[in-house]
Structures are given as structure tokens and as C-alpha cells.
PDB file of N, CA, C and O in Angstrom:
ATOM      1  N   MET A   1     -26.312   5.479 -15.962  1.00  0.00           N
ATOM      2  CA  MET A   1     -25.169   6.245 -16.421  1.00  0.00           C
ATOM      3  C   MET A   1     -24.222   6.536 -15.265  1.00  0.00           C
ATOM      4  O   MET A   1     -23.012   6.382 -15.433  1.00  0.00           O
ATOM      5  N   GLU A   2     -24.701   6.941 -14.124  1.00  0.00           N
ATOM      6  CA  GLU A   2     -23.855   7.247 -12.974  1.00  0.00           C
ATOM      7  C   GLU A   2     -23.270   5.985 -12.354  1.00  0.00           C
ATOM      8  O   GLU A   2     -22.208   6.025 -11.732  1.00  0.00           O
ATOM      9  N   TYR A   3     -23.966   4.865 -12.527  1.00  0.00           N
ATOM     10  CA  TYR A   3     -23.486   3.623 -11.941  1.00  0.00           C
ATOM     11  C   TYR A   3     -22.165   3.185 -12.557  1.00  0.00           C
ATOM     12  O   TYR A   3     -21.348   2.548 -11.893  1.00  0.00           O
ATOM     13  N   LYS A   4     -21.955   3.520 -13.809  1.00  0.00           N
ATOM     14  CA  LYS A   4     -20.722   3.153 -14.486  1.00  0.00           C
ATOM     15  C   LYS A   4     -19.511   3.791 -13.793  1.00  0.00           C
ATOM     16  O   LYS A   4     -18.475   3.146 -13.630  1.00  0.00           O
ATOM     17  N   TYR A   5     -19.644   5.038 -13.395  1.00  0.00           N
ATOM     18  CA  TYR A   5     -18.538   5.739 -12.732  1.00  0.00           C
ATOM     19  C   TYR A   5     -18.319   5.220 -11.311  1.00  0.00           C
ATOM     20  O   TYR A   5     -17.183   5.135 -10.843  1.00  0.00           O
ATOM     21  N   ILE A   6     -19.395   4.878 -10.641  1.00  0.00           N
ATOM     22  CA  ILE A   6     -19.279   4.331  -9.279  1.00  0.00           C
ATOM     23  C   ILE A   6     -18.603   2.974  -9.315  1.00  0.00           C
ATOM     24  O   ILE A   6     -17.714   2.700  -8.509  1.00  0.00           O
ATOM     25  N   ILE A   7     -19.016   2.123 -10.241  1.00  0.00           N
ATOM     26  CA  ILE A   7     -18.412   0.802 -10.365  1.00  0.00           C
ATOM     27  C   ILE A   7     -16.940   0.929 -10.758  1.00  0.00           C
ATOM     28  O   ILE A   7     -16.096   0.201 -10.235  1.00  0.00           O
ATOM     29  N   ALA A   8     -16.629   1.839 -11.665  1.00  0.00           N
ATOM     30  CA  ALA A   8     -15.232   2.050 -12.067  1.00  0.00           C
ATOM     31  C   ALA A   8     -14.393   2.516 -10.881  1.00  0.00           C
ATOM     32  O   ALA A   8     -13.254   2.079 -10.721  1.00  0.00           O
ATOM     33  N   SER A   9     -14.939   3.389 -10.057  1.00  0.00           N
ATOM     34  CA  SER A   9     -14.203   3.864  -8.876  1.00  0.00           C
ATOM     35  C   SER A   9     -13.945   2.730  -7.898  1.00  0.00           C
ATOM     36  O   SER A   9     -12.854   2.630  -7.337  1.00  0.00           O
ATOM     37  N   ILE A  10     -14.935   1.881  -7.692  1.00  0.00           N
ATOM     38  CA  ILE A  10     -14.771   0.749  -6.774  1.00  0.00           C
ATOM     39  C   ILE A  10     -13.731  -0.233  -7.310  1.00  0.00           C
ATOM     40  O   ILE A  10     -12.881  -0.712  -6.560  1.00  0.00           O
ATOM     41  N   VAL A  11     -13.798  -0.530  -8.602  1.00  0.00           N
ATOM     42  CA  VAL A  11     -12.837  -1.456  -9.202  1.00  0.00           C
ATOM     43  C   VAL A  11     -11.423  -0.896  -9.106  1.00  0.00           C
ATOM     44  O   VAL A  11     -10.498  -1.615  -8.730  1.00  0.00           O
ATOM     45  N   TYR A  12     -11.248   0.383  -9.444  1.00  0.00           N
ATOM     46  CA  TYR A  12      -9.921   0.989  -9.358  1.00  0.00           C
ATOM     47  C   TYR A  12      -9.424   1.048  -7.914  1.00  0.00           C
ATOM     48  O   TYR A  12      -8.224   0.922  -7.673  1.00  0.00           O
ATOM     49  N   SER A  13     -10.316   1.236  -6.967  1.00  0.00           N
ATOM     50  CA  SER A  13      -9.919   1.235  -5.555  1.00  0.00           C
ATOM     51  C   SER A  13      -9.387  -0.129  -5.146  1.00  0.00           C
ATOM     52  O   SER A  13      -8.351  -0.225  -4.488  1.00  0.00           O
ATOM     53  N   PHE A  14     -10.094  -1.181  -5.534  1.00  0.00           N
ATOM     54  CA  PHE A  14      -9.635  -2.533  -5.196  1.00  0.00           C
ATOM     55  C   PHE A  14      -8.320  -2.856  -5.893  1.00  0.00           C
ATOM     56  O   PHE A  14      -7.443  -3.479  -5.293  1.00  0.00           O
ATOM     57  N   ILE A  15      -8.169  -2.448  -7.135  1.00  0.00           N
ATOM     58  CA  ILE A  15      -6.908  -2.673  -7.842  1.00  0.00           C
ATOM     59  C   ILE A  15      -5.767  -1.940  -7.139  1.00  0.00           C
ATOM     60  O   ILE A  15      -4.676  -2.490  -6.988  1.00  0.00           O
ATOM     61  N   GLY A  16      -6.012  -0.707  -6.711  1.00  0.00           N
ATOM     62  CA  GLY A  16      -4.996   0.056  -5.988  1.00  0.00           C
ATOM     63  C   GLY A  16      -4.607  -0.587  -4.677  1.00  0.00           C
ATOM     64  O   GLY A  16      -3.428  -0.625  -4.326  1.00  0.00           O
ATOM     65  N   ILE A  17      -5.593  -1.097  -3.944  1.00  0.00           N
ATOM     66  CA  ILE A  17      -5.306  -1.761  -2.667  1.00  0.00           C
ATOM     67  C   ILE A  17      -4.508  -3.032  -2.890  1.00  0.00           C
ATOM     68  O   ILE A  17      -3.579  -3.325  -2.137  1.00  0.00           O
ATOM     69  N   ILE A  18      -4.863  -3.785  -3.918  1.00  0.00           N
ATOM     70  CA  ILE A  18      -4.139  -5.017  -4.226  1.00  0.00           C
ATOM     71  C   ILE A  18      -2.694  -4.706  -4.601  1.00  0.00           C
ATOM     72  O   ILE A  18      -1.777  -5.390  -4.146  1.00  0.00           O
ATOM     73  N   ILE A  19      -2.484  -3.689  -5.418  1.00  0.00           N
ATOM     74  CA  ILE A  19      -1.119  -3.308  -5.802  1.00  0.00           C
ATOM     75  C   ILE A  19      -0.329  -2.848  -4.578  1.00  0.00           C
ATOM     76  O   ILE A  19       0.856  -3.159  -4.455  1.00  0.00           O
ATOM     77  N   LEU A  20      -0.967  -2.116  -3.680  1.00  0.00           N
ATOM     78  CA  LEU A  20      -0.298  -1.654  -2.466  1.00  0.00           C
ATOM     79  C   LEU A  20       0.121  -2.828  -1.589  1.00  0.00           C
ATOM     80  O   LEU A  20       1.242  -2.851  -1.079  1.00  0.00           O
ATOM     81  N   VAL A  21      -0.756  -3.789  -1.412  1.00  0.00           N
ATOM     82  CA  VAL A  21      -0.430  -4.961  -0.586  1.00  0.00           C
ATOM     83  C   VAL A  21       0.692  -5.766  -1.227  1.00  0.00           C
ATOM     84  O   VAL A  21       1.610  -6.210  -0.537  1.00  0.00           O
ATOM     85  N   ILE A  22       0.624  -5.956  -2.537  1.00  0.00           N
ATOM     86  CA  ILE A  22       1.668  -6.706  -3.236  1.00  0.00           C
ATOM     87  C   ILE A  22       3.018  -6.001  -3.103  1.00  0.00           C
ATOM     88  O   ILE A  22       4.038  -6.655  -2.889  1.00  0.00           O
ATOM     89  N   SER A  23       3.030  -4.679  -3.228  1.00  0.00           N
ATOM     90  CA  SER A  23       4.299  -3.952  -3.099  1.00  0.00           C
ATOM     91  C   SER A  23       4.851  -4.050  -1.688  1.00  0.00           C
ATOM     92  O   SER A  23       6.066  -4.141  -1.514  1.00  0.00           O
ATOM     93  N   PHE A  24       3.981  -4.034  -0.659  1.00  0.00           N
ATOM     94  CA  PHE A  24       4.468  -4.188   0.713  1.00  0.00           C
ATOM     95  C   PHE A  24       5.026  -5.587   0.935  1.00  0.00           C
ATOM     96  O   PHE A  24       6.032  -5.745   1.626  1.00  0.00           O
ATOM     97  N   VAL A  25       4.393  -6.595   0.366  1.00  0.00           N
ATOM     98  CA  VAL A  25       4.891  -7.964   0.503  1.00  0.00           C
ATOM     99  C   VAL A  25       6.250  -8.104  -0.172  1.00  0.00           C
ATOM    100  O   VAL A  25       7.133  -8.787   0.347  1.00  0.00           O
ATOM    101  N   ILE A  26       6.423  -7.461  -1.327  1.00  0.00           N
ATOM    102  CA  ILE A  26       7.714  -7.507  -2.015  1.00  0.00           C
ATOM    103  C   ILE A  26       8.799  -6.848  -1.169  1.00  0.00           C
ATOM    104  O   ILE A  26       9.898  -7.387  -1.036  1.00  0.00           O
ATOM    105  N   ILE A  27       8.495  -5.686  -0.598  1.00  0.00           N
ATOM    106  CA  ILE A  27       9.461  -5.022   0.281  1.00  0.00           C
ATOM    107  C   ILE A  27       9.756  -5.885   1.505  1.00  0.00           C
ATOM    108  O   ILE A  27      10.896  -5.948   1.964  1.00  0.00           O
ATOM    109  N   GLU A  28       8.743  -6.539   2.022  1.00  0.00           N
ATOM    110  CA  GLU A  28       8.920  -7.429   3.180  1.00  0.00           C
ATOM    111  C   GLU A  28       9.863  -8.582   2.831  1.00  0.00           C
ATOM    112  O   GLU A  28      10.666  -8.996   3.666  1.00  0.00           O
ATOM    113  N   LYS A  29       9.773  -9.095   1.621  1.00  0.00           N
ATOM    114  CA  LYS A  29      10.608 -10.236   1.210  1.00  0.00           C
ATOM    115  C   LYS A  29      12.062  -9.836   0.958  1.00  0.00           C
ATOM    116  O   LYS A  29      12.971 -10.626   1.215  1.00  0.00           O
ATOM    117  N   ILE A  30      12.294  -8.618   0.458  1.00  0.00           N
ATOM    118  CA  ILE A  30      13.672  -8.255   0.108  1.00  0.00           C
ATOM    119  C   ILE A  30      14.454  -7.643   1.272  1.00  0.00           C
ATOM    120  O   ILE A  30      15.669  -7.474   1.174  1.00  0.00           O
ATOM    121  N   THR A  31      13.781  -7.312   2.359  1.00  0.00           N
ATOM    122  CA  THR A  31      14.508  -6.784   3.517  1.00  0.00           C
ATOM    123  C   THR A  31      15.050  -7.942   4.348  1.00  0.00           C
ATOM    124  O   THR A  31      14.436  -9.007   4.406  1.00  0.00           O
ATOM    125  N   PRO A  32      16.190  -7.739   4.985  1.00  0.00           N
ATOM    126  CA  PRO A  32      16.784  -8.850   5.747  1.00  0.00           C
ATOM    127  C   PRO A  32      16.007  -9.204   7.018  1.00  0.00           C
ATOM    128  O   PRO A  32      16.062 -10.350   7.465  1.00  0.00           O
ATOM    129  N   GLU A  33      15.304  -8.271   7.593  1.00  0.00           N
ATOM    130  CA  GLU A  33      14.539  -8.519   8.813  1.00  0.00           C
ATOM    131  C   GLU A  33      13.057  -8.620   8.489  1.00  0.00           C
ATOM    132  O   GLU A  33      12.614  -8.144   7.443  1.00  0.00           O
ATOM    133  N   ASN A  34      12.296  -9.231   9.370  1.00  0.00           N
ATOM    134  CA  ASN A  34      10.852  -9.306   9.225  1.00  0.00           C
ATOM    135  C   ASN A  34      10.254  -8.005   9.765  1.00  0.00           C
ATOM    136  O   ASN A  34      10.177  -7.805  10.977  1.00  0.00           O
ATOM    137  N   LEU A  35       9.830  -7.123   8.852  1.00  0.00           N
ATOM    138  CA  LEU A  35       9.352  -5.798   9.258  1.00  0.00           C
ATOM    139  C   LEU A  35       8.109  -5.892  10.131  1.00  0.00           C
ATOM    140  O   LEU A  35       8.009  -5.210  11.151  1.00  0.00           O
ATOM    141  N   TRP A  36       7.177  -6.722   9.739  1.00  0.00           N
ATOM    142  CA  TRP A  36       5.908  -6.821  10.469  1.00  0.00           C
ATOM    143  C   TRP A  36       6.149  -7.293  11.897  1.00  0.00           C
ATOM    144  O   TRP A  36       5.524  -6.786  12.828  1.00  0.00           O
ATOM    145  N   LYS A  37       7.058  -8.269  12.083  1.00  0.00           N
ATOM    146  CA  LYS A  37       7.375  -8.766  13.420  1.00  0.00           C
ATOM    147  C   LYS A  37       8.036  -7.677  14.257  1.00  0.00           C
ATOM    148  O   LYS A  37       7.713  -7.509  15.433  1.00  0.00           O
ATOM    149  N   LYS A  38       8.965  -6.936  13.648  1.00  0.00           N
ATOM    150  CA  LYS A  38       9.636  -5.866  14.390  1.00  0.00           C
ATOM    151  C   LYS A  38       8.662  -4.777  14.818  1.00  0.00           C
ATOM    152  O   LYS A  38       8.779  -4.227  15.913  1.00  0.00           O
ATOM    153  N   ILE A  39       7.695  -4.465  13.947  1.00  0.00           N
ATOM    154  CA  ILE A  39       6.732  -3.417  14.278  1.00  0.00           C
ATOM    155  C   ILE A  39       5.808  -3.875  15.398  1.00  0.00           C
ATOM    156  O   ILE A  39       5.564  -3.126  16.343  1.00  0.00           O
ATOM    157  N   LEU A  40       5.295  -5.089  15.302  1.00  0.00           N
ATOM    158  CA  LEU A  40       4.320  -5.556  16.285  1.00  0.00           C
ATOM    159  C   LEU A  40       4.952  -6.052  17.579  1.00  0.00           C
ATOM    160  O   LEU A  40       4.531  -5.655  18.666  1.00  0.00           O
ATOM    161  N   ASP A  41       5.956  -6.913  17.471  1.00  0.00           N
ATOM    162  CA  ASP A  41       6.519  -7.527  18.673  1.00  0.00           C
ATOM    163  C   ASP A  41       7.470  -6.601  19.425  1.00  0.00           C
ATOM    164  O   ASP A  41       7.415  -6.507  20.651  1.00  0.00           O
ATOM    165  N   GLU A  42       8.339  -5.921  18.685  1.00  0.00           N
ATOM    166  CA  GLU A  42       9.341  -5.083  19.328  1.00  0.00           C
ATOM    167  C   GLU A  42       8.913  -3.624  19.460  1.00  0.00           C
ATOM    168  O   GLU A  42       9.658  -2.804  19.996  1.00  0.00           O
ATOM    169  N   GLN A  43       7.714  -3.298  18.970  1.00  0.00           N
ATOM    170  CA  GLN A  43       7.158  -1.941  19.077  1.00  0.00           C
ATOM    171  C   GLN A  43       8.108  -0.891  18.499  1.00  0.00           C
ATOM    172  O   GLN A  43       8.326   0.161  19.100  1.00  0.00           O
ATOM    173  N   ASN A  44       8.666  -1.187  17.333  1.00  0.00           N
ATOM    174  CA  ASN A  44       9.615  -0.278  16.680  1.00  0.00           C
ATOM    175  C   ASN A  44       8.829   0.833  15.969  1.00  0.00           C
ATOM    176  O   ASN A  44       8.326   0.637  14.863  1.00  0.00           O
ATOM    177  N   VAL A  45       8.734   1.986  16.613  1.00  0.00           N
ATOM    178  CA  VAL A  45       7.937   3.097  16.099  1.00  0.00           C
ATOM    179  C   VAL A  45       8.567   3.693  14.841  1.00  0.00           C
ATOM    180  O   VAL A  45       7.858   4.059  13.903  1.00  0.00           O
ATOM    181  N   ALA A  46       9.881   3.789  14.819  1.00  0.00           N
ATOM    182  CA  ALA A  46      10.553   4.356  13.649  1.00  0.00           C
ATOM    183  C   ALA A  46      10.297   3.510  12.405  1.00  0.00           C
ATOM    184  O   ALA A  46      10.074   4.048  11.321  1.00  0.00           O
ATOM    185  N   LEU A  47      10.329   2.214  12.555  1.00  0.00           N
ATOM    186  CA  LEU A  47      10.055   1.325  11.430  1.00  0.00           C
ATOM    187  C   LEU A  47       8.590   1.407  11.006  1.00  0.00           C
ATOM    188  O   LEU A  47       8.284   1.315   9.818  1.00  0.00           O
ATOM    189  N   ALA A  48       7.691   1.577  11.959  1.00  0.00           N
ATOM    190  CA  ALA A  48       6.274   1.740  11.629  1.00  0.00           C
ATOM    191  C   ALA A  48       6.039   3.030  10.843  1.00  0.00           C
ATOM    192  O   ALA A  48       5.246   3.051   9.901  1.00  0.00           O
ATOM    193  N   ILE A  49       6.726   4.099  11.230  1.00  0.00           N
ATOM    194  CA  ILE A  49       6.613   5.363  10.497  1.00  0.00           C
ATOM    195  C   ILE A  49       7.181   5.213   9.089  1.00  0.00           C
ATOM    196  O   ILE A  49       6.609   5.730   8.129  1.00  0.00           O
ATOM    197  N   LEU A  50       8.298   4.508   8.964  1.00  0.00           N
ATOM    198  CA  LEU A  50       8.889   4.258   7.654  1.00  0.00           C
ATOM    199  C   LEU A  50       7.938   3.440   6.766  1.00  0.00           C
ATOM    200  O   LEU A  50       7.787   3.747   5.583  1.00  0.00           O
ATOM    201  N   ALA A  51       7.305   2.416   7.316  1.00  0.00           N
ATOM    202  CA  ALA A  51       6.355   1.604   6.558  1.00  0.00           C
ATOM    203  C   ALA A  51       5.140   2.431   6.154  1.00  0.00           C
ATOM    204  O   ALA A  51       4.630   2.285   5.043  1.00  0.00           O
ATOM    205  N   ALA A  52       4.678   3.290   7.040  1.00  0.00           N
ATOM    206  CA  ALA A  52       3.537   4.152   6.715  1.00  0.00           C
ATOM    207  C   ALA A  52       3.896   5.138   5.604  1.00  0.00           C
ATOM    208  O   ALA A  52       3.093   5.381   4.704  1.00  0.00           O
ATOM    209  N   ALA A  53       5.089   5.698   5.668  1.00  0.00           N
ATOM    210  CA  ALA A  53       5.529   6.625   4.618  1.00  0.00           C
ATOM    211  C   ALA A  53       5.642   5.903   3.277  1.00  0.00           C
ATOM    212  O   ALA A  53       5.296   6.465   2.238  1.00  0.00           O
ATOM    213  N   PHE A  54       6.125   4.663   3.298  1.00  0.00           N
ATOM    214  CA  PHE A  54       6.193   3.867   2.078  1.00  0.00           C
ATOM    215  C   PHE A  54       4.795   3.645   1.506  1.00  0.00           C
ATOM    216  O   PHE A  54       4.581   3.802   0.304  1.00  0.00           O
ATOM    217  N   MET A  55       3.855   3.283   2.359  1.00  0.00           N
ATOM    218  CA  MET A  55       2.488   3.035   1.893  1.00  0.00           C
ATOM    219  C   MET A  55       1.842   4.302   1.338  1.00  0.00           C
ATOM    220  O   MET A  55       1.127   4.246   0.337  1.00  0.00           O
ATOM    221  N   ILE A  56       2.084   5.429   1.972  1.00  0.00           N
ATOM    222  CA  ILE A  56       1.529   6.689   1.469  1.00  0.00           C
ATOM    223  C   ILE A  56       2.147   7.035   0.116  1.00  0.00           C
ATOM    224  O   ILE A  56       1.442   7.460  -0.799  1.00  0.00           O
ATOM    225  N   ALA A  57       3.452   6.856  -0.010  1.00  0.00           N
ATOM    226  CA  ALA A  57       4.119   7.165  -1.277  1.00  0.00           C
ATOM    227  C   ALA A  57       3.618   6.270  -2.404  1.00  0.00           C
ATOM    228  O   ALA A  57       3.346   6.751  -3.504  1.00  0.00           O
ATOM    229  N   VAL A  58       3.495   4.980  -2.138  1.00  0.00           N
ATOM    230  CA  VAL A  58       3.000   4.061  -3.169  1.00  0.00           C
ATOM    231  C   VAL A  58       1.549   4.370  -3.495  1.00  0.00           C
ATOM    232  O   VAL A  58       1.139   4.267  -4.651  1.00  0.00           O
ATOM    233  N   SER A  59       0.770   4.746  -2.496  1.00  0.00           N
ATOM    234  CA  SER A  59      -0.637   5.101  -2.732  1.00  0.00           C
ATOM    235  C   SER A  59      -0.764   6.326  -3.632  1.00  0.00           C
ATOM    236  O   SER A  59      -1.633   6.373  -4.503  1.00  0.00           O
ATOM    237  N   ILE A  60       0.088   7.298  -3.426  1.00  0.00           N
ATOM    238  CA  ILE A  60       0.073   8.494  -4.279  1.00  0.00           C
ATOM    239  C   ILE A  60       0.452   8.130  -5.717  1.00  0.00           C
ATOM    240  O   ILE A  60      -0.152   8.624  -6.669  1.00  0.00           O
ATOM    241  N   ILE A  61       1.444   7.271  -5.863  1.00  0.00           N
ATOM    242  CA  ILE A  61       1.848   6.843  -7.200  1.00  0.00           C
ATOM    243  C   ILE A  61       0.728   6.063  -7.881  1.00  0.00           C
ATOM    244  O   ILE A  61       0.458   6.281  -9.062  1.00  0.00           O
ATOM    245  N   ILE A  62       0.080   5.168  -7.164  1.00  0.00           N
ATOM    246  CA  ILE A  62      -1.016   4.369  -7.729  1.00  0.00           C
ATOM    247  C   ILE A  62      -2.186   5.259  -8.114  1.00  0.00           C
ATOM    248  O   ILE A  62      -2.760   5.103  -9.191  1.00  0.00           O
ATOM    249  N   SER A  63      -2.539   6.191  -7.238  1.00  0.00           N
ATOM    250  CA  SER A  63      -3.682   7.061  -7.560  1.00  0.00           C
ATOM    251  C   SER A  63      -3.372   7.961  -8.760  1.00  0.00           C
ATOM    252  O   SER A  63      -4.256   8.245  -9.568  1.00  0.00           O
ATOM    253  N   SER A  64      -2.127   8.406  -8.874  1.00  0.00           N
ATOM    254  CA  SER A  64      -1.751   9.208 -10.046  1.00  0.00           C
ATOM    255  C   SER A  64      -1.815   8.384 -11.324  1.00  0.00           C
ATOM    256  O   SER A  64      -2.225   8.879 -12.374  1.00  0.00           O
ATOM    257  N   ALA A  65      -1.408   7.129 -11.225  1.00  0.00           N
ATOM    258  CA  ALA A  65      -1.451   6.258 -12.411  1.00  0.00           C
ATOM    259  C   ALA A  65      -2.890   5.944 -12.815  1.00  0.00           C
ATOM    260  O   ALA A  65      -3.195   5.856 -14.004  1.00  0.00           O
ATOM    261  N   ILE A  66      -3.762   5.776 -11.845  1.00  0.00           N
ATOM    262  CA  ILE A  66      -5.159   5.434 -12.150  1.00  0.00           C
ATOM    263  C   ILE A  66      -5.898   6.632 -12.717  1.00  0.00           C
ATOM    264  O   ILE A  66      -6.639   6.503 -13.691  1.00  0.00           O
ATOM    265  N   HIS A  67      -5.701   7.803 -12.111  1.00  0.00           N
ATOM    266  CA  HIS A  67      -6.456   8.978 -12.531  1.00  0.00           C
ATOM    267  C   HIS A  67      -5.819   9.724 -13.695  1.00  0.00           C
ATOM    268  O   HIS A  67      -6.429  10.630 -14.263  1.00  0.00           O
ATOM    269  N   GLY A  68      -4.637   9.359 -14.039  1.00  0.00           N
ATOM    270  CA  GLY A  68      -4.003   9.972 -15.206  1.00  0.00           C
ATOM    271  C   GLY A  68      -3.296  11.180 -14.883  1.00  0.00           C
ATOM    272  O   GLY A  68      -2.711  11.807 -15.766  1.00  0.00           O
TER     273      GLY A  68
END
């Protein structure tokens, strides 16, 4: 009985991570610059903070959608 809830939590976690990655890839494609390159190669801290805030916001939206 408890295994059903554990498996559901794991499945929803993976679905949330997949949706988060897909949304970041979409944002990466529609921006004129390569965000990942700017963050890693040019050490753009402001852009890294912006990307982190985006990921946190999308994560909150995904978790709200999953948990109702």
C-alpha cells in the first residue's frame, strides 16, 4: 500500500524534472544568445542568477500542478 505512494512520488519527480529541462531548452532556443555558453565561458553571474530564478519559478509551477 505504501509503495504505491512512493512510486507515484518518484514518477512525478521525474516528470517534473523532464518538464523543467524541456522548458529550459525552449528558453535557450528562443533567446538570441547562447545562455549556457555565456554562463560557463564568460562567467556571467547575473545571467546565472536569472536562469536559476527561472528554474525555481518553473519548479514551483510544476509542483503546484502535480500536487493540485
